[in-house]
C-alpha positions, 0 to 999 in steps of 0.5 A: 692932638687926640683928646682920648686914649687910643681906642684899644685902651681898656675903659678903666684907663679913661677918666670919668670925663672922657667916658662921659664925652665918649658916651655923648659921641655915641648919642647917649643922653645923661639922666639929670637925676641919676648921673651914672645912668645914660639913655641911647636910642639907635633906630630900632632899639633903645638902651639904658646904660649904667656906669657901675663900679666894676662894669658898664651895664647895658639894658636893651629895653623891650628887646627880647619878646617885650622883655629887657635884655641886660648885658654887662661889660667889664671896664677891662674891655677896650673902648673900641670893643665896648663900643662895637658890642654896645652898638651891635644892639640886642 
C-alpha cells in the first residue's frame, strides 16, 4: 500500500503531513521555530524551502554570484514535477 498519492498528483491534493514526509525523504530538515521553513543541502548547493499559502518558495543560498536565487512553485504542480525542479538545483 502506497502512503502517498501518485507522483503526478498536484501538491495541493496532498495533506500537510504527506508534504512534510515527502520533504524529509528529500533530505530536508524542518526549522524548529518556523515550522513552515525547511532546509535542504545537496552536494554543491543548499536551499531554504518555505511552505507559503499559494506556493512553495525555494531560495538557493548564495547560488547566483554569491546572491540568493529564489524560485516559486505553485502547488498546482505535481509532486514529481516539483521534486524534479527543486532537485535540479540553481
